[in-house]
C-alpha positions as protocol buffer text, in pm:
chain_id: "A"
residue {
  index: 1
  type: LEU
  ca { x: 3539 y: -1290 z: 3656 }
}
residue {
  index: 2
  type: ILE
  ca { x: 3836 y: -1054 z: 3639 }
}
residue {
  index: 3
  type: VAL
  ca { x: 4052 y: -1081 z: 3328 }
}
residue {
  index: 4
  type: GLY
  ca { x: 4361 y: -891 z: 3222 }
}
residue {
  index: 5
  type: GLU
  ca { x: 4680 y: -904 z: 3022 }
}
residue {
  index: 6
  type: PRO
  ca { x: 4970 y: -1055 z: 3216 }
}
residue {
  index: 7
  type: THR
  ca { x: 5210 y: -777 z: 3114 }
}
residue {
  index: 8
  type: ALA
  ca { x: 4972 y: -479 z: 3133 }
}
residue {
  index: 9
  type: GLN
  ca { x: 5061 y: -186 z: 3356 }
}
residue {
  index: 10
  type: SER
  ca { x: 4807 y: 27 z: 3539 }
}
residue {
  index: 11
  type: GLY
  ca { x: 4653 y: 269 z: 3294 }
}
residue {
  index: 12
  type: ASP
  ca { x: 4717 y: 61 z: 2980 }
}
residue {
  index: 13
  type: ALA
  ca { x: 4426 y: 41 z: 2738 }
}
residue {
  index: 14
  type: PRO
  ca { x: 4271 y: -306 z: 2696 }
}
residue {
  index: 15
  type: THR
  ca { x: 4420 y: -502 z: 2407 }
}
residue {
  index: 16
  type: PRO
  ca { x: 4200 y: -632 z: 2125 }
}
residue {
  index: 17
  type: ARG
  ca { x: 4253 y: -992 z: 2240 }
}
residue {
  index: 18
  type: LEU
  ca { x: 4147 y: -905 z: 2595 }
}
residue {
  index: 19
  type: LEU
  ca { x: 3835 y: -733 z: 2468 }
}
residue {
  index: 20
  type: ALA
  ca { x: 3756 y: -1036 z: 2249 }
}
residue {
  index: 21
  type: LEU
  ca { x: 3803 y: -1273 z: 2544 }
}
residue {
  index: 22
  type: ALA
  ca { x: 3579 y: -1061 z: 2764 }
}
residue {
  index: 23
  type: GLU
  ca { x: 3308 y: -1053 z: 2498 }
}
residue {
  index: 24
  type: LEU
  ca { x: 3327 y: -1430 z: 2452 }
}
residue {
  index: 25
  type: LEU
  ca { x: 3293 y: -1487 z: 2827 }
}
residue {
  index: 26
  type: ARG
  ca { x: 3003 y: -1242 z: 2850 }
}
residue {
  index: 27
  type: ALA
  ca { x: 2831 y: -1418 z: 2562 }
}
residue {
  index: 28
  type: GLY
  ca { x: 2859 y: -1735 z: 2771 }
}
residue {
  index: 29
  type: GLY
  ca { x: 2669 y: -1564 z: 3050 }
}
residue {
  index: 30
  type: LEU
  ca { x: 2955 y: -1460 z: 3278 }
}
residue {
  index: 31
  type: GLU
  ca { x: 2993 y: -1122 z: 3442 }
}
residue {
  index: 32
  type: VAL
  ca { x: 3338 y: -996 z: 3340 }
}
residue {
  index: 33
  type: ARG
  ca { x: 3551 y: -708 z: 3465 }
}
residue {
  index: 34
  type: LEU
  ca { x: 3862 y: -595 z: 3280 }
}
residue {
  index: 35
  type: SER
  ca { x: 4171 y: -534 z: 3489 }
}
residue {
  index: 36
  type: ASP
  ca { x: 4447 y: -294 z: 3397 }
}
residue {
  index: 37
  type: ASN
  ca { x: 4675 y: -472 z: 3647 }
}
residue {
  index: 38
  type: ILE
  ca { x: 4581 y: -838 z: 3686 }
}
residue {
  index: 39
  type: GLN
  ca { x: 4870 y: -910 z: 3923 }
}
residue {
  index: 40
  type: ARG
  ca { x: 4735 y: -648 z: 4167 }
}
residue {
  index: 41
  type: ASP
  ca { x: 4382 y: -787 z: 4142 }
}
residue {
  index: 42
  type: ALA
  ca { x: 4497 y: -1148 z: 4180 }
}
residue {
  index: 43
  type: TRP
  ca { x: 4710 y: -1057 z: 4484 }
}
residue {
  index: 44
  type: TYR
  ca { x: 4416 y: -879 z: 4647 }
}
residue {
  index: 45
  type: LYS
  ca { x: 4191 y: -1179 z: 4591 }
}
residue {
  index: 46
  type: LEU
  ca { x: 4456 y: -1414 z: 4729 }
}
residue {
  index: 47
  type: TRP
  ca { x: 4498 y: -1183 z: 5031 }
}
residue {
  index: 48
  type: GLY
  ca { x: 4133 y: -1231 z: 5115 }
}
residue {
  index: 49
  type: ASN
  ca { x: 4120 y: -1606 z: 5049 }
}
residue {
  index: 50
  type: MET
  ca { x: 4450 y: -1729 z: 5193 }
}
residue {
  index: 51
  type: THR
  ca { x: 4319 y: -1726 z: 5550 }
}
residue {
  index: 52
  type: MET
  ca { x: 3948 y: -1803 z: 5538 }
}
residue {
  index: 53
  type: ASN
  ca { x: 3988 y: -2113 z: 5323 }
}
residue {
  index: 54
  type: PRO
  ca { x: 4249 y: -2291 z: 5538 }
}
residue {
  index: 55
  type: VAL
  ca { x: 4091 y: -2192 z: 5870 }
}
residue {
  index: 56
  type: SER
  ca { x: 3756 y: -2324 z: 5753 }
}
residue {
  index: 57
  type: ALA
  ca { x: 3921 y: -2647 z: 5637 }
}
residue {
  index: 58
  type: ILE
  ca { x: 4075 y: -2695 z: 5982 }
}
residue {
  index: 59
  type: THR
  ca { x: 3770 y: -2597 z: 6185 }
}
residue {
  index: 60
  type: GLY
  ca { x: 3476 y: -2689 z: 5963 }
}
residue {
  index: 61
  type: ALA
  ca { x: 3330 y: -2347 z: 6042 }
}
residue {
  index: 62
  type: THR
  ca { x: 3158 y: -2100 z: 5812 }
}
residue {
  index: 63
  type: THR
  ca { x: 3306 y: -1753 z: 5756 }
}
residue {
  index: 64
  type: ASP
  ca { x: 3073 y: -1576 z: 5999 }
}
residue {
  index: 65
  type: ARG
  ca { x: 3173 y: -1813 z: 6279 }
}
residue {
  index: 66
  type: ILE
  ca { x: 3541 y: -1774 z: 6197 }
}
residue {
  index: 67
  type: LEU
  ca { x: 3527 y: -1394 z: 6203 }
}
residue {
  index: 68
  type: GLY
  ca { x: 3297 y: -1402 z: 6503 }
}
residue {
  index: 69
  type: ASP
  ca { x: 3567 y: -1559 z: 6719 }
}
residue {
  index: 70
  type: GLU
  ca { x: 3800 y: -1285 z: 6841 }
}
residue {
  index: 71
  type: LEU
  ca { x: 4103 y: -1508 z: 6883 }
}
residue {
  index: 72
  type: VAL
  ca { x: 4068 y: -1665 z: 6538 }
}
residue {
  index: 73
  type: ARG
  ca { x: 3998 y: -1325 z: 6379 }
}
residue {
  index: 74
  type: ASN
  ca { x: 4316 y: -1186 z: 6542 }
}
residue {
  index: 75
  type: PHE
  ca { x: 4518 y: -1479 z: 6406 }
}
residue {
  index: 76
  type: ILE
  ca { x: 4376 y: -1426 z: 6058 }
}
residue {
  index: 77
  type: THR
  ca { x: 4456 y: -1056 z: 6084 }
}
residue {
  index: 78
  type: ALA
  ca { x: 4819 y: -1135 z: 6171 }
}
residue {
  index: 79
  type: VAL
  ca { x: 4852 y: -1361 z: 5865 }
}
residue {
  index: 80
  type: MET
  ca { x: 4697 y: -1091 z: 5644 }
}
residue {
  index: 81
  type: LEU
  ca { x: 4940 y: -829 z: 5776 }
}
residue {
  index: 82
  type: GLU
  ca { x: 5232 y: -1054 z: 5682 }
}
residue {
  index: 83
  type: ALA
  ca { x: 5089 y: -1103 z: 5333 }
}
residue {
  index: 84
  type: ARG
  ca { x: 5018 y: -732 z: 5294 }
}
residue {
  index: 85
  type: GLU
  ca { x: 5384 y: -657 z: 5374 }
}
residue {
  index: 86
  type: ILE
  ca { x: 5496 y: -915 z: 5117 }
}
residue {
  index: 87
  type: GLY
  ca { x: 5270 y: -747 z: 4861 }
}
residue {
  index: 88
  type: ALA
  ca { x: 5423 y: -409 z: 4936 }
}
residue {
  index: 89
  type: ARG
  ca { x: 5773 y: -553 z: 4890 }
}
residue {
  index: 90
  type: ILE
  ca { x: 5688 y: -704 z: 4550 }
}
residue {
  index: 91
  type: GLY
  ca { x: 5514 y: -394 z: 4418 }
}
residue {
  index: 92
  type: LEU
  ca { x: 5155 y: -498 z: 4489 }
}
residue {
  index: 93
  type: PRO
  ca { x: 5057 y: -283 z: 4786 }
}
residue {
  index: 94
  type: ILE
  ca { x: 4716 y: -322 z: 4947 }
}
residue {
  index: 95
  type: ALA
  ca { x: 4561 y: -8 z: 5092 }
}
residue {
  index: 96
  type: ASP
  ca { x: 4285 y: -189 z: 5281 }
}
residue {
  index: 97
  type: SER
  ca { x: 4331 y: -311 z: 5635 }
}
residue {
  index: 98
  type: PRO
  ca { x: 4249 y: -669 z: 5731 }
}
residue {
  index: 99
  type: GLN
  ca { x: 3950 y: -529 z: 5922 }
}
residue {
  index: 100
  type: ASP
  ca { x: 3823 y: -368 z: 5599 }
}
residue {
  index: 101
  type: ARG
  ca { x: 3843 y: -706 z: 5429 }
}
residue {
  index: 102
  type: HIS
  ca { x: 3673 y: -879 z: 5722 }
}
residue {
  index: 103
  type: GLN
  ca { x: 3378 y: -641 z: 5681 }
}
residue {
  index: 104
  type: VAL
  ca { x: 3350 y: -730 z: 5311 }
}
residue {
  index: 105
  type: THR
  ca { x: 3346 y: -1100 z: 5400 }
}
residue {
  index: 106
  type: LEU
  ca { x: 3087 y: -1051 z: 5674 }
}
residue {
  index: 107
  type: LYS
  ca { x: 2855 y: -874 z: 5429 }
}
residue {
  index: 108
  type: LEU
  ca { x: 2843 y: -1197 z: 5227 }
}
residue {
  index: 109
  type: GLY
  ca { x: 2689 y: -1380 z: 5522 }
}
residue {
  index: 110
  type: GLY
  ca { x: 2804 y: -1711 z: 5663 }
}
residue {
  index: 111
  type: PHE
  ca { x: 2920 y: -1948 z: 5391 }
}
residue {
  index: 112
  type: LYS
  ca { x: 3140 y: -2251 z: 5344 }
}
residue {
  index: 113
  type: THR
  ca { x: 3463 y: -2169 z: 5165 }
}
residue {
  index: 114
  type: SER
  ca { x: 3571 y: -2367 z: 4861 }
}
residue {
  index: 115
  type: MET
  ca { x: 3842 y: -2540 z: 5063 }
}
residue {
  index: 116
  type: LEU
  ca { x: 3593 y: -2650 z: 5327 }
}
residue {
  index: 117
  type: GLN
  ca { x: 3368 y: -2782 z: 5052 }
}
residue {
  index: 118
  type: ASP
  ca { x: 3667 y: -2973 z: 4908 }
}
residue {
  index: 119
  type: VAL
  ca { x: 3745 y: -3123 z: 5250 }
}
residue {
  index: 120
  type: GLU
  ca { x: 3385 y: -3229 z: 5298 }
}
residue {
  index: 121
  type: ALA
  ca { x: 3383 y: -3386 z: 4950 }
}
residue {
  index: 122
  type: GLY
  ca { x: 3714 y: -3566 z: 5010 }
}
residue {
  index: 123
  type: LYS
  ca { x: 3894 y: -3369 z: 4737 }
}
residue {
  index: 124
  type: PRO
  ca { x: 4258 y: -3251 z: 4752 }
}
residue {
  index: 125
  type: VAL
  ca { x: 4304 y: -2902 z: 4893 }
}
residue {
  index: 126
  type: GLU
  ca { x: 4472 y: -2616 z: 4708 }
}
residue {
  index: 127
  type: LEU
  ca { x: 4694 y: -2528 z: 5000 }
}
residue {
  index: 128
  type: ASP
  ca { x: 5015 y: -2468 z: 4805 }
}
residue {
  index: 129
  type: ALA
  ca { x: 4853 y: -2206 z: 4582 }
}
residue {
  index: 130
  type: LEU
  ca { x: 4680 y: -2022 z: 4866 }
}
residue {
  index: 131
  type: VAL
  ca { x: 4933 y: -2032 z: 5149 }
}
residue {
  index: 132
  type: GLY
  ca { x: 5251 y: -2208 z: 5037 }
}
residue {
  index: 133
  type: ALA
  ca { x: 5312 y: -1960 z: 4757 }
}
residue {
  index: 134
  type: VAL
  ca { x: 5276 y: -1663 z: 4993 }
}
residue {
  index: 135
  type: ARG
  ca { x: 5521 y: -1821 z: 5235 }
}
residue {
  index: 136
  type: GLU
  ca { x: 5771 y: -1878 z: 4953 }
}
residue {
  index: 137
  type: MET
  ca { x: 5734 y: -1520 z: 4832 }
}
residue {
  index: 138
  type: GLY
  ca { x: 5798 y: -1397 z: 5185 }
}
residue {
  index: 139
  type: ALA
  ca { x: 6118 y: -1602 z: 5198 }
}
residue {
  index: 140
  type: MET
  ca { x: 6225 y: -1458 z: 4863 }
}
residue {
  index: 141
  type: CYS
  ca { x: 6176 y: -1109 z: 5011 }
}
residue {
  index: 142
  type: GLY
  ca { x: 6381 y: -1199 z: 5319 }
}
residue {
  index: 143
  type: MET
  ca { x: 6076 y: -1191 z: 5545 }
}
residue {
  index: 144
  type: THR
  ca { x: 5994 y: -1427 z: 5824 }
}
residue {
  index: 145
  type: THR
  ca { x: 5629 y: -1530 z: 5825 }
}
residue {
  index: 146
  type: PRO
  ca { x: 5556 y: -1701 z: 6156 }
}
residue {
  index: 147
  type: PHE
  ca { x: 5177 y: -1666 z: 6133 }
}
residue {
  index: 148
  type: THR
  ca { x: 5163 y: -1779 z: 5770 }
}
residue {
  index: 149
  type: ASP
  ca { x: 5392 y: -2069 z: 5862 }
}
residue {
  index: 150
  type: ALA
  ca { x: 5160 y: -2172 z: 6144 }
}
residue {
  index: 151
  type: LEU
  ca { x: 4856 y: -2156 z: 5917 }
}
residue {
  index: 152
  type: LEU
  ca { x: 5031 y: -2364 z: 5651 }
}
residue {
  index: 153
  type: GLY
  ca { x: 5156 y: -2622 z: 5901 }
}
residue {
  index: 154
  type: LEU
  ca { x: 4824 y: -2668 z: 6077 }
}
residue {
  index: 155
  type: THR
  ca { x: 4623 y: -2690 z: 5757 }
}
residue {
  index: 156
  type: ARG
  ca { x: 4874 y: -2921 z: 5589 }
}
residue {
  index: 157
  type: LEU
  ca { x: 4869 y: -3158 z: 5886 }
}
residue {
  index: 158
  type: ARG
  ca { x: 4487 y: -3164 z: 5892 }
}
residue {
  index: 159
  type: ALA
  ca { x: 4470 y: -3227 z: 5517 }
}
residue {
  index: 160
  type: GLN
  ca { x: 4733 y: -3503 z: 5543 }
}
residue {
  index: 161
  type: GLN
  ca { x: 4534 y: -3670 z: 5823 }
}
residue {
  index: 162
  type: LEU
  ca { x: 4235 y: -3672 z: 5589 }
}
residue {
  index: 163
  type: GLY
  ca { x: 4440 y: -3802 z: 5293 }
}
residue {
  index: 164
  type: LEU
  ca { x: 4380 y: -3478 z: 5098 }
}
residue {
  index: 165
  type: TYR
  ca { x: 4742 y: -3355 z: 5082 }
}
residue {
  index: 166
  type: PRO
  ca { x: 5061 y: -3550 z: 5016 }
}
residue {
  index: 167
  type: VAL
  ca { x: 5269 y: -3656 z: 5316 }
}
């Protein structure tokens, strides 16, 4: 679990309340890492999750199968490049390439994403937080996001067909 102060800047020392929160979470058995820039860390996590989750929800495939298909992997890479550019424009640059991130995911082995598990359980999907927000941020930056738009539209339609996203 990564925790940080919402207003901290890179290099700031952890605040007493952040240290207390981390200790409380550790006492509860969680592994905790302190972040000196939680926005950067949250953006990086979103960058990795915003493609795998929706694609798995559409296809029903595990991550190894998704990344093992060249055409799907290329589509995911295109979405990630759009999101990386948005991050750069809002002050949250990502040094890694999509291929770097794909390698990290592949090291985890084939698994079902949380969104695929939600679909299989008939639970609503968190599509707005994972893809819709990135699309909106792109618009705010004056960017067109055709690949992100396609991912959002396809996943939204699938989730609506299953009754897991409002029409």
